[in-house]
Structures are given as structure tokens and as C-alpha cells.
TORKOL-539815 format. One record per residue (C-alpha): residue number from 1; residue in three letters; chain; z negated, y, x negated. Coordinates in steps of 0.1 Angstrom, whole numbers. Layout:
N
<site NUM; ala; A; <Z; Y; X>>
...
This chain:
499
<site 1; unk; A; <-3; -3; 2>>
<site 2; unk; A; <-8; 18; -32>>
<site 3; unk; A; <26; 15; -48>>
<site 4; unk; A; <43; 23; -14>>
<site 5; unk; A; <29; 55; -14>>
<site 6; unk; A; <33; 67; -49>>
<site 7; unk; A; <72; 55; -48>>
<site 8; unk; A; <71; 75; -12>>
<site 9; unk; A; <61; 108; -32>>
<site 10; unk; A; <84; 102; -60>>
<site 11; unk; A; <114; 102; -35>>
<site 12; unk; A; <103; 133; -17>>
<site 13; unk; A; <104; 151; -49>>
<site 14; unk; A; <138; 134; -61>>
<site 15; unk; A; <149; 149; -33>>
<site 16; unk; A; <135; 182; -36>>
<site 17; unk; A; <149; 181; -67>>
<site 18; unk; A; <179; 173; -59>>
<site 19; unk; A; <182; 196; -27>>
<site 20; unk; A; <169; 226; -49>>
<site 21; unk; A; <201; 225; -74>>
<site 22; unk; A; <224; 217; -44>>
<site 23; unk; A; <214; 252; -31>>
<site 24; unk; A; <215; 270; -66>>
<site 25; unk; A; <251; 253; -74>>
<site 26; unk; A; <270; 286; -66>>
<site 27; unk; A; <243; 307; -84>>
<site 28; unk; A; <243; 284; -115>>
<site 29; unk; A; <280; 281; -110>>
<site 30; unk; A; <287; 317; -119>>
<site 31; unk; A; <301; 325; -155>>
<site 32; unk; A; <302; 361; -152>>
<site 33; unk; A; <293; 395; -134>>
<site 34; unk; A; <306; 432; -133>>
<site 35; unk; A; <300; 461; -113>>
<site 36; unk; A; <328; 484; -111>>
<site 37; unk; A; <335; 519; -96>>
<site 38; unk; A; <372; 531; -90>>
<site 39; unk; A; <378; 499; -110>>
<site 40; unk; A; <358; 511; -142>>
<site 41; unk; A; <327; 488; -153>>
<site 42; unk; A; <297; 510; -144>>
<site 43; unk; A; <261; 518; -148>>
<site 44; unk; A; <250; 547; -136>>
<site 45; unk; A; <257; 570; -108>>
<site 46; unk; A; <249; 603; -105>>
<site 47; unk; A; <254; 624; -70>>
<site 48; unk; A; <249; 661; -60>>
<site 49; unk; A; <226; 671; -33>>
<site 50; unk; A; <247; 664; -3>>
<site 51; unk; A; <251; 631; 14>>
<site 52; unk; A; <277; 614; -3>>
<site 53; unk; A; <290; 574; -1>>
<site 54; unk; A; <304; 556; -31>>
<site 55; unk; A; <321; 518; -31>>
<site 56; unk; A; <311; 495; -60>>
<site 57; unk; A; <329; 464; -63>>
<site 58; unk; A; <312; 434; -76>>
<site 59; unk; A; <331; 409; -98>>
<site 60; unk; A; <317; 373; -98>>
<site 61; unk; A; <323; 342; -88>>
<site 62; unk; A; <290; 332; -75>>
<site 63; unk; A; <268; 344; -52>>
<site 64; unk; A; <251; 376; -51>>
<site 65; unk; A; <224; 397; -39>>
<site 66; unk; A; <219; 431; -41>>
<site 67; unk; A; <185; 453; -40>>
<site 68; unk; A; <172; 485; -42>>
<site 69; unk; A; <136; 493; -47>>
<site 70; unk; A; <115; 495; -10>>
<site 71; unk; A; <102; 526; -17>>
<site 72; unk; A; <132; 542; -23>>
<site 73; unk; A; <150; 529; 8>>
<site 74; unk; A; <151; 557; 27>>
<site 75; unk; A; <172; 579; 8>>
<site 76; unk; A; <191; 550; -12>>
<site 77; unk; A; <214; 526; 11>>
<site 78; unk; A; <233; 497; 5>>
<site 79; unk; A; <254; 474; 22>>
<site 80; unk; A; <257; 445; 20>>
<site 81; unk; A; <226; 433; 2>>
<site 82; unk; A; <245; 399; -5>>
<site 83; unk; A; <284; 382; -8>>
<site 84; unk; A; <300; 350; -19>>
<site 85; unk; A; <317; 356; -55>>
<site 86; unk; A; <352; 352; -63>>
<site 87; unk; A; <370; 337; -96>>
<site 88; unk; A; <354; 363; -121>>
<site 89; unk; A; <385; 354; -144>>
<site 90; unk; A; <411; 362; -119>>
<site 91; unk; A; <421; 400; -119>>
<site 92; unk; A; <442; 401; -89>>
<site 93; unk; A; <417; 381; -67>>
<site 94; unk; A; <403; 404; -33>>
<site 95; unk; A; <376; 399; -8>>
<site 96; unk; A; <362; 432; 11>>
<site 97; unk; A; <331; 410; 10>>
<site 98; unk; A; <327; 417; -25>>
<site 99; unk; A; <320; 456; -23>>
<site 100; unk; A; <287; 474; -20>>
<site 101; unk; A; <290; 506; 0>>
<site 102; unk; A; <265; 530; -17>>
<site 103; unk; A; <247; 560; 3>>
<site 104; unk; A; <226; 587; -7>>
<site 105; unk; A; <212; 612; 20>>
<site 106; unk; A; <211; 646; 16>>
<site 107; unk; A; <183; 660; -11>>
<site 108; unk; A; <163; 688; -1>>
<site 109; unk; A; <136; 684; -27>>
<site 110; unk; A; <132; 677; -64>>
<site 111; unk; A; <156; 653; -83>>
<site 112; unk; A; <151; 615; -76>>
<site 113; unk; A; <162; 587; -93>>
<site 114; unk; A; <166; 548; -86>>
<site 115; unk; A; <186; 520; -93>>
<site 116; unk; A; <207; 490; -77>>
<site 117; unk; A; <201; 458; -89>>
<site 118; unk; A; <229; 430; -87>>
<site 119; unk; A; <223; 394; -94>>
<site 120; unk; A; <245; 359; -98>>
<site 121; unk; A; <231; 333; -111>>
<site 122; unk; A; <218; 339; -145>>
<site 123; unk; A; <235; 371; -148>>
<site 124; unk; A; <221; 405; -134>>
<site 125; unk; A; <233; 444; -139>>
<site 126; unk; A; <210; 475; -126>>
<site 127; unk; A; <228; 504; -117>>
<site 128; unk; A; <213; 540; -126>>
<site 129; unk; A; <210; 563; -96>>
<site 130; unk; A; <209; 599; -100>>
<site 131; unk; A; <206; 627; -77>>
<site 132; unk; A; <202; 663; -78>>
<site 133; unk; A; <176; 686; -56>>
<site 134; unk; A; <179; 717; -48>>
<site 135; unk; A; <171; 734; -71>>
<site 136; unk; A; <144; 767; -59>>
<site 137; unk; A; <137; 796; -83>>
<site 138; unk; A; <98; 805; -81>>
<site 139; unk; A; <94; 831; -53>>
<site 140; unk; A; <128; 822; -34>>
<site 141; unk; A; <112; 823; 0>>
<site 142; unk; A; <151; 822; 15>>
<site 143; unk; A; <167; 790; 36>>
<site 144; unk; A; <191; 778; 7>>
<site 145; unk; A; <226; 770; 19>>
<site 146; unk; A; <216; 736; 26>>
<site 147; unk; A; <192; 738; 48>>
<site 148; unk; A; <214; 767; 66>>
<site 149; unk; A; <239; 742; 68>>
<site 150; unk; A; <213; 716; 86>>
<site 151; unk; A; <196; 740; 110>>
<site 152; unk; A; <233; 749; 124>>
<site 153; unk; A; <249; 736; 159>>
<site 154; unk; A; <280; 749; 164>>
<site 155; unk; A; <291; 783; 162>>
<site 156; unk; A; <314; 809; 179>>
<site 157; unk; A; <339; 832; 162>>
<site 158; unk; A; <333; 871; 181>>
<site 159; unk; A; <369; 875; 175>>
<site 160; unk; A; <398; 902; 181>>
<site 161; unk; A; <365; 931; 185>>
<site 162; unk; A; <355; 947; 148>>
<site 163; unk; A; <381; 933; 129>>
<site 164; unk; A; <413; 949; 153>>
<site 165; unk; A; <431; 966; 132>>
<site 166; unk; A; <463; 979; 152>>
<site 167; unk; A; <496; 994; 133>>
<site 168; unk; A; <527; 1013; 147>>
<site 169; unk; A; <537; 1044; 163>>
<site 170; unk; A; <514; 1039; 192>>
<site 171; unk; A; <488; 1041; 174>>
<site 172; unk; A; <471; 1074; 156>>
<site 173; unk; A; <438; 1061; 138>>
<site 174; unk; A; <427; 1099; 141>>
<site 175; unk; A; <421; 1103; 177>>
<site 176; unk; A; <407; 1071; 183>>
<site 177; unk; A; <366; 1064; 186>>
<site 178; unk; A; <345; 1035; 176>>
<site 179; unk; A; <351; 1018; 210>>
<site 180; unk; A; <388; 1019; 210>>
<site 181; unk; A; <391; 1004; 174>>
<site 182; unk; A; <369; 980; 190>>
<site 183; unk; A; <387; 975; 221>>
<site 184; unk; A; <422; 978; 208>>
<site 185; unk; A; <432; 939; 207>>
<site 186; unk; A; <422; 933; 241>>
<site 187; unk; A; <383; 923; 239>>
<site 188; unk; A; <357; 946; 258>>
<site 189; unk; A; <325; 965; 241>>
<site 190; unk; A; <306; 938; 229>>
<site 191; unk; A; <271; 936; 249>>
<site 192; unk; A; <238; 921; 243>>
<site 193; unk; A; <249; 902; 271>>
<site 194; unk; A; <277; 883; 260>>
<site 195; unk; A; <260; 873; 232>>
<site 196; unk; A; <230; 860; 253>>
<site 197; unk; A; <255; 839; 273>>
<site 198; unk; A; <272; 827; 241>>
<site 199; unk; A; <240; 817; 224>>
<site 200; unk; A; <223; 800; 257>>
<site 201; unk; A; <253; 775; 255>>
<site 202; unk; A; <237; 767; 224>>
<site 203; unk; A; <261; 778; 196>>
<site 204; unk; A; <237; 791; 171>>
<site 205; unk; A; <255; 807; 147>>
<site 206; unk; A; <286; 836; 155>>
<site 207; unk; A; <308; 851; 134>>
<site 208; unk; A; <317; 886; 133>>
<site 209; unk; A; <347; 897; 117>>
<site 210; unk; A; <349; 929; 104>>
<site 211; unk; A; <382; 950; 91>>
<site 212; unk; A; <368; 979; 68>>
<site 213; unk; A; <400; 997; 52>>
<site 214; unk; A; <411; 1019; 84>>
<site 215; unk; A; <370; 1033; 81>>
<site 216; unk; A; <372; 1040; 46>>
<site 217; unk; A; <374; 1080; 38>>
<site 218; unk; A; <397; 1084; 1>>
<site 219; unk; A; <360; 1079; -19>>
<site 220; unk; A; <357; 1045; -1>>
<site 221; unk; A; <329; 1058; 18>>
<site 222; unk; A; <326; 1034; 48>>
<site 223; unk; A; <328; 1055; 84>>
<site 224; unk; A; <290; 1060; 96>>
<site 225; unk; A; <296; 1054; 129>>
<site 226; unk; A; <314; 1021; 122>>
<site 227; unk; A; <286; 1013; 99>>
<site 228; unk; A; <262; 1019; 125>>
<site 229; unk; A; <284; 998; 151>>
<site 230; unk; A; <283; 968; 139>>
<site 231; unk; A; <250; 968; 129>>
<site 232; unk; A; <244; 968; 163>>
<site 233; unk; A; <262; 939; 171>>
<site 234; unk; A; <247; 920; 141>>
<site 235; unk; A; <213; 930; 159>>
<site 236; unk; A; <223; 918; 190>>
<site 237; unk; A; <228; 881; 173>>
<site 238; unk; A; <196; 883; 154>>
<site 239; unk; A; <177; 893; 186>>
<site 240; unk; A; <186; 860; 199>>
<site 241; unk; A; <171; 841; 166>>
<site 242; unk; A; <210; 827; 159>>
<site 243; unk; A; <224; 830; 125>>
<site 244; unk; A; <251; 858; 121>>
<site 245; unk; A; <282; 860; 94>>
<site 246; unk; A; <300; 894; 88>>
<site 247; unk; A; <327; 896; 65>>
<site 248; unk; A; <364; 915; 53>>
<site 249; unk; A; <388; 900; 74>>
<site 250; unk; A; <417; 919; 80>>
<site 251; unk; A; <415; 936; 50>>
<site 252; unk; A; <433; 906; 36>>
<site 253; unk; A; <459; 881; 50>>
<site 254; unk; A; <485; 896; 72>>
<site 255; unk; A; <519; 913; 57>>
<site 256; unk; A; <505; 949; 45>>
<site 257; unk; A; <472; 939; 37>>
<site 258; unk; A; <455; 969; 8>>
<site 259; unk; A; <433; 932; -4>>
<site 260; unk; A; <454; 909; -20>>
<site 261; unk; A; <454; 881; -45>>
<site 262; unk; A; <477; 895; -79>>
<site 263; unk; A; <458; 901; -113>>
<site 264; unk; A; <480; 932; -116>>
<site 265; unk; A; <464; 951; -91>>
<site 266; unk; A; <430; 934; -95>>
<site 267; unk; A; <415; 960; -116>>
<site 268; unk; A; <422; 985; -87>>
<site 269; unk; A; <413; 966; -58>>
<site 270; unk; A; <380; 954; -70>>
<site 271; unk; A; <367; 988; -69>>
<site 272; unk; A; <373; 996; -40>>
<site 273; unk; A; <363; 958; -25>>
<site 274; unk; A; <330; 967; -47>>
<site 275; unk; A; <323; 993; -27>>
<site 276; unk; A; <325; 981; 3>>
<site 277; unk; A; <302; 948; -4>>
<site 278; unk; A; <281; 973; -21>>
<site 279; unk; A; <271; 1000; 9>>
<site 280; unk; A; <271; 966; 31>>
<site 281; unk; A; <244; 950; 12>>
<site 282; unk; A; <227; 982; 10>>
<site 283; unk; A; <226; 987; 42>>
<site 284; unk; A; <213; 948; 55>>
<site 285; unk; A; <191; 942; 24>>
<site 286; unk; A; <155; 943; 41>>
<site 287; unk; A; <176; 916; 64>>
<site 288; unk; A; <163; 878; 65>>
<site 289; unk; A; <180; 845; 61>>
<site 290; unk; A; <196; 846; 94>>
<site 291; unk; A; <223; 872; 84>>
<site 292; unk; A; <252; 858; 58>>
<site 293; unk; A; <278; 873; 42>>
<site 294; unk; A; <314; 858; 35>>
<site 295; unk; A; <336; 871; 9>>
<site 296; unk; A; <368; 875; 29>>
<site 297; unk; A; <389; 861; 53>>
<site 298; unk; A; <426; 841; 43>>
<site 299; unk; A; <435; 862; 11>>
<site 300; unk; A; <471; 853; 4>>
<site 301; unk; A; <491; 865; -26>>
<site 302; unk; A; <512; 894; -35>>
<site 303; unk; A; <541; 882; -12>>
<site 304; unk; A; <517; 872; 15>>
<site 305; unk; A; <529; 833; 13>>
<site 306; unk; A; <510; 812; 36>>
<site 307; unk; A; <519; 783; 15>>
<site 308; unk; A; <500; 779; -17>>
<site 309; unk; A; <514; 793; -46>>
<site 310; unk; A; <521; 775; -81>>
<site 311; unk; A; <490; 757; -103>>
<site 312; unk; A; <475; 778; -121>>
<site 313; unk; A; <492; 812; -105>>
<site 314; unk; A; <473; 839; -114>>
<site 315; unk; A; <465; 850; -76>>
<site 316; unk; A; <444; 817; -80>>
<site 317; unk; A; <422; 838; -108>>
<site 318; unk; A; <422; 875; -90>>
<site 319; unk; A; <404; 849; -62>>
<site 320; unk; A; <380; 835; -83>>
<site 321; unk; A; <370; 867; -101>>
<site 322; unk; A; <368; 892; -66>>
<site 323; unk; A; <344; 862; -54>>
<site 324; unk; A; <324; 866; -86>>
<site 325; unk; A; <324; 905; -80>>
<site 326; unk; A; <314; 900; -46>>
<site 327; unk; A; <283; 877; -58>>
<site 328; unk; A; <273; 901; -83>>
<site 329; unk; A; <280; 932; -63>>
<site 330; unk; A; <255; 918; -35>>
<site 331; unk; A; <231; 908; -60>>
<site 332; unk; A; <229; 937; -79>>
<site 333; unk; A; <214; 956; -42>>
<site 334; unk; A; <179; 932; -49>>
<site 335; unk; A; <154; 930; -13>>
<site 336; unk; A; <169; 903; 4>>
<site 337; unk; A; <203; 902; -10>>
<site 338; unk; A; <190; 887; -43>>
<site 339; unk; A; <186; 854; -23>>
<site 340; unk; A; <210; 857; 7>>
<site 341; unk; A; <230; 831; 17>>
<site 342; unk; A; <268; 838; 5>>
<site 343; unk; A; <301; 821; 16>>
<site 344; unk; A; <335; 818; -6>>
<site 345; unk; A; <367; 805; 4>>
<site 346; unk; A; <399; 793; -9>>
<site 347; unk; A; <438; 807; -7>>
<site 348; unk; A; <444; 811; 28>>
<site 349; unk; A; <410; 798; 36>>
<site 350; unk; A; <428; 767; 36>>
<site 351; unk; A; <418; 729; 27>>
<site 352; unk; A; <451; 714; 28>>
<site 353; unk; A; <477; 709; -4>>
<site 354; unk; A; <513; 715; 14>>
<site 355; unk; A; <533; 696; -13>>
<site 356; unk; A; <536; 687; -52>>
<site 357; unk; A; <553; 719; -57>>
<site 358; unk; A; <522; 740; -42>>
<site 359; unk; A; <490; 742; -64>>
<site 360; unk; A; <463; 729; -44>>
<site 361; unk; A; <439; 759; -35>>
<site 362; unk; A; <405; 737; -33>>
<site 363; unk; A; <410; 725; -72>>
<site 364; unk; A; <417; 760; -83>>
<site 365; unk; A; <384; 771; -66>>
<site 366; unk; A; <356; 779; -86>>
<site 367; unk; A; <318; 782; -82>>
<site 368; unk; A; <313; 819; -90>>
<site 369; unk; A; <277; 821; -110>>
<site 370; unk; A; <245; 833; -95>>
<site 371; unk; A; <212; 846; -106>>
<site 372; unk; A; <192; 819; -81>>
<site 373; unk; A; <203; 784; -72>>
<site 374; unk; A; <217; 770; -42>>
<site 375; unk; A; <226; 799; -21>>
<site 376; unk; A; <264; 795; -22>>
<site 377; unk; A; <284; 778; 7>>
<site 378; unk; A; <325; 772; 10>>
<site 379; unk; A; <337; 785; 41>>
<site 380; unk; A; <372; 768; 49>>
<site 381; unk; A; <394; 772; 79>>
<site 382; unk; A; <415; 743; 96>>
<site 383; unk; A; <441; 748; 128>>
<site 384; unk; A; <453; 709; 120>>
<site 385; unk; A; <475; 696; 128>>
<site 386; unk; A; <489; 731; 136>>
<site 387; unk; A; <516; 722; 160>>
<site 388; unk; A; <490; 709; 179>>
<site 389; unk; A; <465; 737; 178>>
<site 390; unk; A; <492; 764; 177>>
<site 391; unk; A; <518; 773; 200>>
<site 392; unk; A; <549; 768; 177>>
<site 393; unk; A; <583; 770; 195>>
<site 394; unk; A; <613; 797; 200>>
<site 395; unk; A; <640; 810; 193>>
<site 396; unk; A; <657; 810; 157>>
<site 397; unk; A; <674; 839; 145>>
<site 398; unk; A; <711; 823; 155>>
<site 399; unk; A; <692; 819; 190>>
<site 400; unk; A; <691; 780; 186>>
<site 401; unk; A; <660; 770; 203>>
<site 402; unk; A; <631; 753; 186>>
<site 403; unk; A; <598; 735; 201>>
<site 404; unk; A; <577; 720; 172>>
<site 405; unk; A; <546; 713; 192>>
<site 406; unk; A; <526; 683; 195>>
<site 407; unk; A; <514; 675; 229>>
<site 408; unk; A; <496; 644; 228>>
<site 409; unk; A; <465; 639; 206>>
<site 410; unk; A; <469; 606; 187>>
<site 411; unk; A; <461; 588; 154>>
<site 412; unk; A; <479; 603; 134>>
<site 413; unk; A; <465; 638; 146>>
<site 414; unk; A; <430; 622; 138>>
<site 415; unk; A; <441; 612; 106>>
<site 416; unk; A; <456; 649; 101>>
<site 417; unk; A; <423; 662; 106>>
<site 418; unk; A; <401; 639; 90>>
<site 419; unk; A; <426; 646; 53>>
<site 420; unk; A; <413; 678; 54>>
<site 421; unk; A; <379; 672; 64>>
<site 422; unk; A; <369; 644; 34>>
<site 423; unk; A; <391; 668; 11>>
<site 424; unk; A; <368; 698; 13>>
<site 425; unk; A; <339; 671; 15>>
<site 426; unk; A; <351; 659; -20>>
<site 427; unk; A; <357; 689; -38>>
<site 428; unk; A; <325; 711; -24>>
<site 429; unk; A; <305; 675; -34>>
<site 430; unk; A; <324; 685; -70>>
<site 431; unk; A; <312; 718; -69>>
<site 432; unk; A; <279; 709; -57>>
<site 433; unk; A; <281; 730; -29>>
<site 434; unk; A; <277; 725; 14>>
<site 435; unk; A; <304; 735; 35>>
<site 436; unk; A; <314; 745; 73>>
<site 437; unk; A; <345; 753; 85>>
<site 438; unk; A; <341; 790; 96>>
<site 439; unk; A; <372; 788; 119>>
<site 440; unk; A; <388; 758; 142>>
<site 441; unk; A; <400; 749; 175>>
<site 442; unk; A; <428; 740; 197>>
<site 443; unk; A; <434; 777; 206>>
<site 444; unk; A; <466; 767; 218>>
<site 445; unk; A; <462; 771; 262>>
<site 446; unk; A; <493; 758; 272>>
<site 447; unk; A; <483; 721; 257>>
<site 448; unk; A; <467; 702; 285>>
<site 449; unk; A; <431; 701; 288>>
<site 450; unk; A; <430; 668; 291>>
<site 451; unk; A; <447; 665; 251>>
<site 452; unk; A; <422; 694; 241>>
<site 453; unk; A; <393; 676; 246>>
<site 454; unk; A; <403; 649; 230>>
<site 455; unk; A; <404; 673; 200>>
<site 456; unk; A; <371; 689; 204>>
<site 457; unk; A; <354; 657; 206>>
<site 458; unk; A; <374; 641; 174>>
<site 459; unk; A; <364; 676; 156>>
<site 460; unk; A; <329; 674; 168>>
<site 461; unk; A; <323; 641; 157>>
<site 462; unk; A; <336; 645; 125>>
<site 463; unk; A; <315; 673; 115>>
<site 464; unk; A; <286; 653; 128>>
<site 465; unk; A; <296; 627; 109>>
<site 466; unk; A; <301; 648; 75>>
<site 467; unk; A; <270; 667; 80>>
<site 468; unk; A; <286; 699; 85>>
<site 469; unk; A; <299; 720; 115>>
<site 470; unk; A; <322; 742; 125>>
<site 471; unk; A; <331; 777; 146>>
<site 472; unk; A; <353; 781; 172>>
<site 473; unk; A; <379; 804; 172>>
<site 474; unk; A; <371; 824; 203>>
<site 475; unk; A; <384; 814; 232>>
<site 476; unk; A; <358; 795; 258>>
<site 477; unk; A; <341; 823; 273>>
<site 478; unk; A; <358; 852; 290>>
<site 479; unk; A; <337; 885; 281>>
<site 480; unk; A; <353; 905; 304>>
<site 481; unk; A; <339; 882; 337>>
<site 482; unk; A; <310; 868; 315>>
<site 483; unk; A; <326; 831; 330>>
<site 484; unk; A; <327; 803; 307>>
<site 485; unk; A; <363; 795; 314>>
<site 486; unk; A; <370; 763; 295>>
<site 487; unk; A; <334; 745; 300>>
<site 488; unk; A; <357; 711; 295>>
<site 489; unk; A; <359; 720; 256>>
<site 490; unk; A; <326; 735; 255>>
<site 491; unk; A; <306; 701; 268>>
<site 492; unk; A; <331; 681; 246>>
<site 493; unk; A; <317; 700; 216>>
<site 494; unk; A; <277; 697; 229>>
<site 495; unk; A; <287; 663; 234>>
<site 496; unk; A; <300; 645; 203>>
<site 497; unk; A; <278; 670; 179>>
<site 498; unk; A; <248; 667; 193>>
<site 499; unk; A; <234; 703; 204>>
């Protein structure tokens, strides 16, 4: 009986050994392990402050696992945590299970580090993960540009108002009042009640475009009545505890604008440009962090071309120099302007690259140096796809009719939007700054409401997924009648973004 028990125990022990060997066959079979990023072996990942994702390849022929220290899983996330292997020596083999998606959340604190450990059989590789924090100087009580972005719902552009800039024989500036200028492009005089209605809908950032050139004297002094009115409208927004952006608007852009990107004219133009910002900054230097300054609107080159100049054009140099002047001028006025959040932009405020012959405005953009970190963000305009968001039909010079409109929102439209957002997201991450879309919208009301609602749903959801936001260009609300004329679009934005 005792002998039978001993043999029984030996059998169980041997079974356990064989079972263990069988369970670990795949682990033992691993003959190599490497972890790659963009097909290059990697040992370290470095991230800026923003939320970001990368894909890592796991190259092994054995079953593998990937782990992150439990204490860091709130900010460093990986998926999947395990997978089967493929032949290590077969460089052409692919298996979607052999990729790890690494995600880091946005970091509003100090720099942080962790590690991802990948193991296959007797092989192990550790990938160090570093993420920058939001650098803050002692005494900086303003919210950072990152915190600003995270505080925003969606926004609204108070367009065709303080940026109105009529031209022609019918318009005699010398006879016009401030109200004449404000209403010249069809909008009524702005009131507190209008702003109240916009903010009550959940739009918690309002951009007030302002054109300054027509209101300057020969010495570049801004007309006092005009400055007072700008301040009055800014106060309407701030009274509702919303965020407010003011900028230099149609001084740039359209043909004939005095401010354009050209190094030959830069020495002359920057004097005027700095004079404008010096006066604005001094007027608002005691305002809190709900007020934001934006360098300029859609600056073009001396040819006023909406197509980006060739790579390396001095237009890009001029833009970068002007925006450095903008930052320096505002900071030099002191007060709260020392820490105020400032917005910079690209050529034509675009995130697109037209074709291989044109330069890439995003790539050409340089981040201005600043006296304090974390108070600059990027703003981009997107009316993509253009032929859906805008009306594009008519007659050529020869009388032949054309119609380039896109009337149905489809997967190609979605791809166009995603391409732009992804490009901006990537470049902003390289620069180490957050970004928003200062203008967007399906503003052609000749397109069906059903299709425009699809646009609003998709774009808002993309903004949410990328942890950014945008400001719709006008529309939606009739300021003359104080009624919301496109409630379905508003509801789509609110539902898909979540505000």
C-alpha cells in the first residue's frame, strides 16, 4: 500500500513536470526578441506634455508579454499586453497582434518616467518612457496654454463685426462712426445680451476678430473710440466668465492688406505691427487669463496667394520673425501680459500641404522664444473639405459654368478632416505646444442640413478624440433676431464633443 502511494506521488510529480514543459514550449522556443519603432530598434521613448500614441513592433517567435509598473498605469497605457510570436528571422512576416499601442496621457505636472518591459522566453527588453511636464516658472499664477485648452468647450467667432473693413467709392472712412464700422458687413451692434445667449448655449470661448489698420493715424496711434469699443465687447465676454480672443484680423489676408509676409517689407511693417500690439497689450495688461491674444489671422505673401510658397521662401522667415516680435512686444508691456497665453499660426493659418511644389506651412513654422514656458499655443483654420464647407460654383471668364461642390458627406470627407487634424497634432507635438482650431465650420447653407449635421458630428468627435477644440465661424445664431437658426448643428456639436 505504501509502495503504491509512492508510485502515485511520483506519477503526479512527473505529470506536473511534463505539463509545465508543455505549457512553456512557446516560451522556450523564442530564439530572439527586439522591440522597434518605425522599424528601428528602440530602447527609449520621449514624449512632450500632450497626450500621444506610438506603435511598437514586437519581433519574436515566442509568446510574449508586456508590462508597465502598476503605479504608472494611470498615465502610461499599453495594449495588448501579450501576443503570439512570428518567426524572428523572417523580416517579411507580419502579425497585427505583434504590435503594442503605447498611450501617454497629457501631463500637467512635473516630468515623469517609467518603463515598458517586454518578455519572450528567456529574452527581455526594457523600454524607458519619458514625458515632459508643463514647465512653470515661480510666480506664474496664470493657467498654462495646456490648462487653457483643457478648460475649453467649443467656441464661436463673432465675425463680420469689429473686423469689418469695407472698401470702395461708396465708403468714406472720414464720415464713419465706430458703429458704422461695426455694422458695415451686415451685423448689428454687439450687445451684452447677444454674448449672454452664445455663452448660455455652452460656447465658452469667443473670438473677436479686430481690424486695426483703418483706425490708425499717421503715427500708428489707434483711435481711442475704436479701442474703447473693442474693450467694451471684450468685457461683454469676460463678464460671462467665458474666454476671449482678440487678434489682428483683416490687416492681413485679402489683396491690398498692409501686413503680408515678405522680408523686403518686414523692417517697415514690423514697426507698425509692433505699435498696434504695444497699444493693445498696454490697454489690457491688467486683464486676467481669460483674455488671449492671437498674433494675426490668415497672413499671405506679397502675391496674396492662398497656395503656400515654395519650401524655404522668405515669406516663412517673415512670419516667424513677426510672431517673435508679437511675443516680445506683448511680454515687454509687463503686468499680466508677462504670462498671458498667446496664439501663433502658420501661413494662411492652414494645416494643409497643397502639393509637392509648395512648402509645408506647418513644417516651416518656428516656435517663438518666450520669457516663460507653457504660454503659447497654435491656432489653425480648417474648412475641410473646402468644397463641402464652402460654396464653389459659378461661371468661368468664358461663360462656361462649373460646380465643384461636394453635396454629400462621405468617408472621403472624413479622411480629409482626419488628415488635417493628424498633421496639426503631430506638428504641435514636435513643437511641444497645444493647439486649437480657431476657425472651422460647414458654412455653406446651400448644402443640406442633414449633411452639415454629419460634418458637425464628425469634426466635433475628432476634436474630442484629439483633446482639442474649435471655434465655429459665425452662423448658427441670428444676432438681429436673437434666435438660434441652426439648432441641429449646435446640438450635434454639443452632443459629439460633450458640453
